[in-house]
GUVOTOR-623078 format. One line per 8 residues: number of its first residue (from 1); their letters; for each residue x, z, y of N, C-alpha, C. Coordinates in Angstrom, 2 decimals, m for minus. Example, Ala and Ser with C-alpha at 12.3 -4.5 7.8 and 13.67 -1.06 7.14 Angstrom:
% GUVOTOR-623078
1) as) 13.19/7.80/m5.69/12.30/7.80/m4.50/13.20/7.80/m3.30 ~ 12.85/7.08/m2.25/13.67/7.14/m1.06/12.90/7.87/0.03 $
% end
This chain:
% GUVOTOR-623078
1) mhsirdil) 56.65/m7.71/69.89/57.91/m7.06/69.61/57.97/m5.70/70.29 ~ 58.47/m4.74/69.56/58.58/m3.38/70.08/59.68/m3.24/71.13 ~ 59.42/m2.35/72.06/60.47/m1.91/72.99/60.83/m0.48/72.60 ~ 61.88/0.02/73.20/62.27/1.41/72.96/61.14/2.35/73.42 ~ 60.50/2.00/74.51/59.37/2.80/75.01/58.24/2.88/73.97 ~ 57.97/1.75/73.29/56.94/1.73/72.25/57.28/2.71/71.12 ~ 58.53/2.72/70.73/58.96/3.63/69.67/58.74/5.08/70.08 ~ 59.13/5.40/71.32/58.94/6.78/71.79/57.46/7.16/71.86 $
9) sekgstvr) 56.62/6.19/72.23/55.19/6.52/72.31/54.61/6.79/70.93 ~ 55.18/6.17/69.88/54.73/6.40/68.52/55.31/7.69/67.93 ~ 56.58/7.93/68.13/57.24/9.06/67.48/57.24/10.33/68.31 ~ 57.02/10.19/69.61/57.07/11.34/70.49/58.40/11.41/71.22 ~ 58.44/12.25/72.21/59.63/12.31/73.06/60.43/13.60/72.88 ~ 60.10/14.37/71.87/60.83/15.61/71.65/62.29/15.32/71.32 ~ 63.17/15.97/72.05/64.60/15.83/71.81/65.17/17.23/71.58 ~ 65.79/17.41/70.46/66.47/18.67/70.17/67.84/18.61/70.83 $
17) svdpavtv) 68.17/19.67/71.56/69.44/19.65/72.28/70.08/21.04/72.27 ~ 71.36/21.06/72.60/72.12/22.30/72.71/73.01/22.23/73.93 ~ 73.46/23.39/74.35/74.44/23.52/75.41/75.83/23.29/74.80 ~ 76.78/22.77/75.56/78.12/22.52/75.01/78.82/23.76/74.45 ~ 78.43/24.96/74.91/79.08/26.19/74.45/78.54/26.71/73.12 ~ 77.44/26.16/72.64/76.85/26.60/71.38/77.84/26.32/70.25 ~ 77.92/27.23/69.29/78.85/27.00/68.18/78.35/25.88/67.27 ~ 79.28/25.25/66.60/78.95/24.20/65.65/78.02/24.75/64.57 $
25) fdalqlma) 78.27/25.96/64.13/77.42/26.57/63.10/75.97/26.65/63.57 ~ 75.75/27.14/64.79/74.39/27.26/65.31/73.74/25.89/65.49 ~ 74.53/24.90/65.90/74.00/23.53/66.04/73.60/22.97/64.68 ~ 74.43/23.21/63.67/74.10/22.74/62.32/72.83/23.42/61.80 ~ 72.69/24.71/62.10/71.50/25.44/61.68/70.25/24.85/62.33 ~ 70.34/24.53/63.61/69.21/23.93/64.32/68.86/22.56/63.72 ~ 69.88/21.78/63.39/69.64/20.47/62.78/68.97/20.63/61.42 ~ 69.43/21.59/60.64/68.83/21.83/59.32/67.39/22.30/59.45 $
33) dhgigall) 67.14/23.19/60.41/65.79/23.72/60.62/64.79/22.62/60.96 ~ 65.25/21.59/61.66/64.36/20.53/62.12/64.50/19.23/61.31 ~ 65.37/19.23/60.32/65.54/18.05/59.48/66.04/16.83/60.23 ~ 66.99/17.05/61.14/67.53/15.95/61.95/69.03/15.83/61.76 ~ 69.57/14.68/62.13/70.99/14.43/61.91/71.85/14.47/63.15 ~ 71.23/14.71/64.32/72.00/14.73/65.56/71.28/15.55/66.62 ~ 72.08/16.11/67.52/71.56/16.86/68.66/72.17/16.29/69.94 ~ 71.37/16.22/70.97/71.88/15.84/72.27/72.53/17.09/72.88 $
41) vlqhgkpv) 73.67/16.92/73.50/74.34/18.04/74.17/74.06/17.88/75.66 ~ 73.36/18.86/76.22/72.96/18.80/77.62/73.66/19.90/78.43 ~ 74.09/19.52/79.61/74.63/20.49/80.56/73.93/20.26/81.88 ~ 73.25/21.29/82.36/72.45/21.19/83.59/71.41/20.08/83.49 ~ 70.84/19.92/82.29/69.78/18.95/82.07/70.23/17.51/81.90 ~ 71.53/17.26/81.94/72.06/15.90/81.81/72.86/15.77/80.52 ~ 72.75/14.62/79.84/73.49/14.42/78.60/75.00/14.33/78.84 ~ 75.75/15.15/78.10/77.21/15.11/78.20/77.85/14.77/76.86 $
49) glfserdy) 77.05/14.76/75.80/77.58/14.45/74.48/76.48/14.36/73.45 ~ 76.88/13.98/72.26/75.98/13.92/71.13/76.73/14.55/69.96 ~ 76.08/15.46/69.25/76.69/16.10/68.10/75.92/15.69/66.86 ~ 76.65/15.14/65.88/76.00/14.66/64.66/76.70/15.23/63.43 ~ 76.07/14.99/62.29/76.67/15.40/61.02/78.02/14.74/60.84 ~ 78.16/13.53/61.31/79.44/12.81/61.22/80.51/13.53/62.03 ~ 80.13/14.01/63.21/81.10/14.75/64.03/81.58/15.99/63.29 ~ 80.66/16.69/62.66/81.02/17.87/61.89/82.01/17.51/60.78 $
57) arklalrg) 81.66/16.50/60.00/82.48/16.14/58.85/83.86/15.62/59.26 ~ 83.91/14.81/60.28/85.16/14.14/60.63/86.02/14.90/61.63 ~ 85.40/15.65/62.52/86.16/16.28/63.59/86.36/17.77/63.42 ~ 85.56/18.41/62.59/85.69/19.85/62.41/86.25/20.16/61.03 ~ 85.55/19.77/60.01/85.93/20.10/58.64/87.32/19.56/58.31 ~ 87.59/18.33/58.67/88.88/17.73/58.34/90.04/18.30/59.15 ~ 89.75/18.91/60.29/90.79/19.52/61.12/91.00/21.00/60.78 ~ 90.19/21.51/59.87/90.33/22.90/59.49/89.79/23.88/60.52 $
65) lrsretpv) 88.94/23.42/61.41/88.33/24.31/62.41/87.19/25.09/61.77 ~ 86.82/26.20/62.37/85.76/27.04/61.84/84.47/26.85/62.65 ~ 83.40/26.56/61.93/82.13/26.24/62.59/81.54/27.41/63.37 ~ 81.80/28.63/62.94/81.24/29.79/63.64/82.01/30.14/64.92 ~ 83.17/29.52/65.09/84.00/29.82/66.26/84.16/28.64/67.21 ~ 83.91/27.46/66.73/84.17/26.25/67.51/82.92/25.82/68.28 ~ 83.05/25.66/69.61/81.90/25.16/70.37/81.68/23.67/70.11 ~ 80.44/23.26/70.23/80.06/21.86/70.03/80.88/20.94/70.94 $
73) svvmsspv) 81.22/21.40/72.12/81.96/20.56/73.08/83.29/20.05/72.53 ~ 83.88/20.77/71.57/85.17/20.38/71.01/85.04/19.18/70.08 ~ 83.90/19.02/69.42/83.76/17.97/68.41/82.66/16.94/68.72 ~ 81.93/17.12/69.80/80.84/16.19/70.11/81.40/14.82/70.48 ~ 80.58/13.80/70.32/80.93/12.45/70.76/80.59/12.34/72.24 ~ 81.55/11.90/73.01/81.37/11.79/74.45/82.28/10.68/74.96 ~ 81.88/9.91/75.95/80.63/9.98/76.69/79.44/9.50/75.85 ~ 78.27/9.88/76.30/77.05/9.54/75.59/76.67/8.09/75.85 $
81) itispdas) 76.36/7.38/74.78/75.86/6.01/74.89/74.35/6.13/74.94 ~ 73.73/5.61/76.00/72.29/5.74/76.19/71.64/4.37/76.26 ~ 70.31/4.39/76.23/69.54/3.15/76.32/68.34/3.36/77.23 ~ 67.92/2.30/77.85/66.75/2.32/78.73/65.47/2.22/77.89 ~ 64.39/2.83/78.35/63.13/2.70/77.61/62.59/1.28/77.61 ~ 63.04/0.47/78.54/62.56/m0.91/78.63/63.37/m1.89/77.80 ~ 64.42/m1.41/77.15/65.23/m2.26/76.29/64.44/m2.63/75.04 ~ 64.82/m3.73/74.44/64.17/m4.16/73.21/64.81/m3.45/72.02 $
89) vqegmqmm) 64.10/m3.47/70.90/64.63/m2.91/69.67/65.90/m3.66/69.28 ~ 65.91/m4.97/69.47/67.09/m5.78/69.15/68.29/m5.33/69.98 ~ 68.09/m5.06/71.26/69.19/m4.56/72.10/69.71/m3.23/71.58 ~ 68.78/m2.37/71.17/69.18/m1.08/70.61/70.00/m1.24/69.35 ~ 69.58/m2.13/68.48/70.32/m2.36/67.24/71.70/m2.95/67.53 ~ 71.77/m3.83/68.50/73.06/m4.40/68.87/74.01/m3.33/69.42 ~ 73.48/m2.45/70.25/74.30/m1.35/70.79/74.80/m0.45/69.67 ~ 73.91/m0.08/68.77/74.30/0.81/67.68/75.35/0.16/66.78 $
97) tarfvrhl) 75.18/m1.11/66.51/76.13/m1.82/65.65/77.49/m1.95/66.33 ~ 77.49/m2.32/67.60/78.74/m2.53/68.33/79.51/m1.22/68.54 ~ 78.77/m0.13/68.74/79.41/1.16/69.06/79.51/2.10/67.87 ~ 79.02/1.66/66.71/79.07/2.48/65.48/78.39/3.84/65.67 ~ 77.18/3.82/66.26/76.41/5.05/66.43/75.07/4.91/65.73 ~ 74.45/6.02/65.41/73.17/6.02/64.71/72.04/6.61/65.53 ~ 72.36/7.14/66.72/71.36/7.75/67.60/71.63/7.34/69.03 ~ 70.56/7.04/69.76/70.67/6.68/71.18/69.69/7.51/72.00 $
105) pvvdgtgg) 70.19/8.34/72.90/69.29/9.00/73.84/68.68/7.95/74.77 ~ 67.41/8.12/75.07/66.69/7.21/75.96/66.62/7.90/77.32 ~ 67.15/7.23/78.35/67.20/7.84/79.69/66.55/6.92/80.71 ~ 66.01/7.55/81.75/65.42/6.77/82.84/66.52/6.41/83.84 ~ 66.14/5.81/84.94/67.10/5.35/85.95/67.90/6.45/86.60 ~ 67.43/7.68/86.54/68.14/8.80/87.15/68.97/9.58/86.13 ~ 68.96/9.13/84.88/69.70/9.83/83.84/68.89/10.90/83.15 ~ 67.60/11.01/83.51/66.72/11.97/82.86/66.42/11.55/81.43 $
113) vlgmvsig) 66.44/12.49/80.53/66.23/12.20/79.11/64.74/12.05/78.81 ~ 64.37/10.92/78.21/62.98/10.64/77.86/62.72/10.82/76.37 ~ 63.77/10.78/75.57/63.64/10.87/74.12/64.91/10.43/73.45 ~ 64.84/10.25/72.14/65.99/9.76/71.39/65.48/8.90/70.24 ~ 66.19/7.80/69.98/65.83/6.94/68.85/67.01/6.90/67.88 ~ 66.66/6.76/66.61/67.67/6.66/65.57/67.66/5.26/64.98 ~ 68.66/4.94/64.21/68.69/3.64/63.55/67.47/3.47/62.65 ~ 67.01/4.56/62.03/65.82/4.50/61.20/64.58/4.12/61.99 $
121) dlvkaviq) 64.47/4.65/63.21/63.34/4.30/64.08/63.35/2.81/64.39 ~ 64.54/2.27/64.66/64.63/0.86/65.02/64.35/m0.04/63.82 ~ 64.85/0.33/62.67/64.59/m0.45/61.46/63.09/m0.47/61.15 ~ 62.45/0.68/61.28/61.00/0.77/61.05/60.25/m0.18/61.99 ~ 60.66/m0.21/63.27/60.00/m1.09/64.24/60.21/m2.56/63.89 ~ 61.40/m2.92/63.44/61.68/m4.31/63.05/60.80/m4.70/61.87 ~ 60.67/m3.82/60.90/59.83/m4.10/59.73/58.37/m4.29/60.16 ~ 57.88/m3.44/61.07/56.51/m3.58/61.56/56.32/m4.90/62.30 $
129) dqaalieq) 57.30/m5.27/63.11/57.22/m6.54/63.85/57.20/m7.72/62.90 ~ 58.03/m7.67/61.87/58.08/m8.76/60.89/56.77/m8.85/60.11 ~ 56.20/m7.72/59.74/54.93/m7.73/59.01/53.82/m8.34/59.88 ~ 53.81/m8.01/61.16/52.80/m8.56/62.07/52.98/m10.08/62.22 ~ 54.22/m10.51/62.31/54.49/m11.94/62.43/54.05/m12.69/61.17 ~ 54.34/m12.13/60.01/53.93/m12.75/58.75/52.41/m12.85/58.68 ~ 51.73/m11.80/59.10/50.26/m11.81/59.09/49.72/m12.89/60.02 ~ 50.32/m13.03/61.19/49.89/m14.06/62.14/50.12/m15.45/61.56 $
137) lesyiah) 51.26/m15.66/60.94/51.56/m16.98/60.36/50.62/m17.30/59.20 ~ 50.34/m16.32/58.36/49.40/m16.53/57.26/48.00/m16.85/57.77 ~ 47.60/m16.18/58.82/46.30/m16.44/59.41/46.25/m17.84/60.01 ~ 47.33/m18.25/60.65/47.41/m19.59/61.25/47.34/m20.65/60.17 ~ 48.07/m20.46/59.07/48.10/m21.43/57.98/46.73/m21.51/57.30 ~ 46.04/m20.40/57.16/44.75/m20.35/56.47/43.66/m21.06/57.26 ~ 43.83/m21.21/58.55/42.78/m21.83/59.35/43.16/m23.21/59.65 $
% end
């Protein structure tokens, strides 16, 4: 069974982030440039929020705010829900389901950011684990 650490070792630990003062427009441009749906908001190297496409749609566009003038800090989700690299994929899925989030920053014991996982990353890991289990069971039955 995969752990969060396993997922990071496969996908890499690159985390796209912005400062809380960055405009929503610039954050959206960065997300578009990298084909991602969320950015970690860091202040002094520590996570203070998460900005996602959902935040844009629900907290900016619907309030009539302007993306070129509004800082990410106004619409980001905060406090940040994080996960340990030693947590299981199942724990990650439970956290995401309970908190209605699609991205979890992975932090060490000191709050240092190690990476970020998405719901897609976790689903992929579950599918891989199930395929391996099926293969093991088929091999067991065949012998």
